[in-house]
N, C-alpha and C positions, 0 to 999 in steps of 0.2 A: 121566206125560204120554204119551198114545198117539202113535205115529209114523205119518206118512202113507205110503201105499204108493209106491214108486219109480215115476216116469214111465217108460213103456215105451221111449222113444227114448234116454233117458240111459244112457250106458254101453254102448250097442249100437254096435259098430264099423261095421256096415253102414249104420245110420241116419246116423251122422256122415258117412260118405263120400257118401251121397246128398245130405245137406244141404249139404255143401261144394260139390258139383257145381252145385246150384241157385244157391247164392250166387255162384259164379264166373260162371255163365251170366247172372245178373242184372246183375253188374258189367260184363260184356262188352257186353251190350245197352245199358246205361246210358251207357257210354263211346262206343259206336259210333253211337248214335242221332244225335248232332249231325253226325257226318261223313256218315252215310247220308242225312240229311234236308237237307244243305246243297244249295242250288240250283246247277245246272251253270252255269259262266260263259259269257257270250255267245260268246267266242272258241272254247271247246270245242264249243258247239252249232253254230257255223259249220263247224268241221272235221268234225263228225258229218254235217251236211247235205251237205258236199262228198263225203264218203265214200259216203253214200247215193246221190248222183248218179252217182258213178263205178261203182257196182255195179248201175246200171240202175233204181234206185227214183226215177224222175223226178217222179212225182206226190207222193210223200212228201217228197222233197227240196225241191220247190217250196213245200209247206206249211211246212216248217221254216224255209226262207229267208224266206218271207213274214212269219212271226212275228218274225224278227229285224230286218226292215226296216220293218215297219208295225205298231205304232210302232217307231221306231228304238231298238235296244238296243245296237248296236255303237258303240264310241267311236273306234276307229282309222279314219283315212281309207282306208288300204289294205284293211282288212277290209270296209268299206262297198262299195268298188269290187268286190272279189272276190265279195261276196254278190250284188250286182246283176248281175254277169256270169253267175254260175251260175244265178241266177233267170231271167235272159233266155234262157239256153240251155235250161233246163227248159221254159219257155213255148214256145220254138221247136220242141222235140221233141214237145211235147204239142199242137202245131198251134194255139197261141194267139198268132198273129202280132202282134196289136195290143198285147197285154201285153208281148211280147218287145221290140217297138219302143220302148215306153215305158221299159223298163228300160235298153236300150242307149243311148237318148238321155240318160238320167240318168247313165250311165257316162261319156259324153263330156263332160257338164257338169262332172263331178267330176275327170276326167282326160282332157283333150283329146288327149294323146299315147298313149292306150291303143291297143294293137294285139293282136288275138287271136293266140295261138300256133298256127301251122299244123301243128305236130306233134300237137296234141290237138283242134283244131277243124277240121271238114271244110271244104273250099273253098266249098261252097254256103252254109254258115253264115257264113263270113267275108264272102262277097259280100253276104249279107243285113245283116250288122253294118255294113259299110262304107257302106251307103246312108245311114246316119244320122250319119256323121262330119261335123261342121261344116266349111265351107270354110276354108282358111287365110286369115289376114289379108292384105290387099293390101300390097305393099311400099311404102315411102314414095316419093312422086314426087321425082325428081331433076331438077335444072335447073342450068344454068351461070350463073344470074343472080348477079352480084357482090353480096356482102353478104347473100344470102338466109339467114335464120335467125339472123343475128348481131344482138346487142343492143347499143345504144349508150345509155349512161346520161349524161344531161345533168345537171350539178350544179344544185342549188337556187340561188335568188337570194340576195341579201344579206339577212341576218337583220333582221327588223322588231322593233326594240327597245322600242317604246313600247306600253304597254297601260294603260288607265285604272286597272285593278285594282292594278297595281304601284305606284301612287302613294298607296295608302291606308296609314294607320298601324296599330298594334296587331297586327302580324304577319299581317294579312289576306292579303297576297299569298302569304306562305309557306304558310298554311293552304290557300289555293286551289290551290297546286301540290303539295300532299302532303307538305311539309316540316314535320311536326308538331312536332319538337323545337325548331327555330329559331322557329317561330310561337309556341309556348307561352312561350319565353324572352322574346321581344319583347313579347308581350301582358302577361306578369307585370311586366316591368320598366317598361313605359310606363304601365300602370295605376297602379303604385306611385308613380312619379314624378309623375304627374298628381294623385294624391290628396294627396301631400305639398305640391305646389305650390299647389293650391287651399286646403288647410288653412292653410298659412303666409300666403297672401294674405288669407284671412278673418281670421286672428289680427291681422295688421297693420291691416286695415281697422277692426277693432273697437277695438283698444287703442292705436293710434297717434293720440293726441289732438293736433290741430293747436295747441291752446292750451298744451300742455306735457305731459310724460310724467313720472310719478313715478320717482324714482331706482331704487327696488327693481325696477321693471318694465323698465328700460332694457336690461339684458343680454338679457332674453327677446326683446325686440323686435329686437335686433341678430341673435340667432340665427334668428329668424323671417325676417328680411330676407335673411340669407345663405342660408337654406334655400330661400327663394323663388327667388332668382337662380340658385342651383346646380341645383335641380331643373328649372327652365325650360331651362337650358342643356343638361343631360343629356337631357331629353326631346326637345329639338330634334335633338341628335346621334343619339339612338336612332331617331327617325323618319326622318332623312336616311339613316342606315345601312340601315334596312329597305327604303326605296325604292331605294337604290343596289344593294343585294343582289338585289332582285327584278328590276330593270332589267338587271343583268349576267347573272344565272343563268337567268332564265326568258324565253328569247327564242324565240318561234315562228318557225321558218324556212319560207320559201316552198317548196312541194313540188318535188322534182326530177322530171324527165321521162325516160321510157324510150321509145326509138324502136326499132322492130323491123320488118324487111321480111320478109314471109312469103307463103305461097301459100294462098289461100282455096279450099276444096274445092268440089265440085259437078260438074255435067256440063261446065261451061266454067270451068276454074280460071283465076284471075287473081291478079296480084300485088297485095298490099295493104300499106299502111304503117300500122302499129299505133302509136298515140301514147297512152301511158299515164302518168298522173300518179302519183307515189309519195308517199304521205302518211306 
């Protein structure tokens, strides 16, 4: 069997060394590609833009900050305020006063207590920024009127115990007031008692012959009569219990009243008495 000639790179030390270098470089690129292609986080982009501003690249820094803010890519409240401050400074230096005003107004909306650092911001820029600071809120008006701002709670009236719904059987009041457990128990019990009572009454009506009753049927009639009397009594007790429970537990109270003496604002403040019903 003829033998094939040996391939030139097999057994060659130099060829093996070059091949190993190529494989190592390919593995390095394969491992480094995800890291190199990973996007830069917004926080790092913000730091880069601030560094660009501090080195005098105002136009480039403004473009970088604008990309971070519109649309908003920053998640931290502090980072958003810093980005808007530096963007406003860039616009001021680039003589875009309207855009700078818009950014500094946004800064004060996010942080009303923001104050530029005089060590890094020139006085004329600070004066420009302070023009857009919102005025402080007015202090509350004080007065020596006795009882001003105090609240007096008047208790509610006597409970009103009667409601027509509370007089209904079969757990209807309990269902109406959200007591499903007790309502189902009363409904099942009263329906069962009513069915037994009607059934026993019908049996007596049919088989209780006024002319005489056969001896073998007499015990059944006695059981039917006892069942009829017992179920009627228990049904009456259950209905009375349901009504009493509803009248006792479900009592709507008359609303209480809150009285408050306060000052009504406006150009001519005046004292007003606030009467509020609590439901």
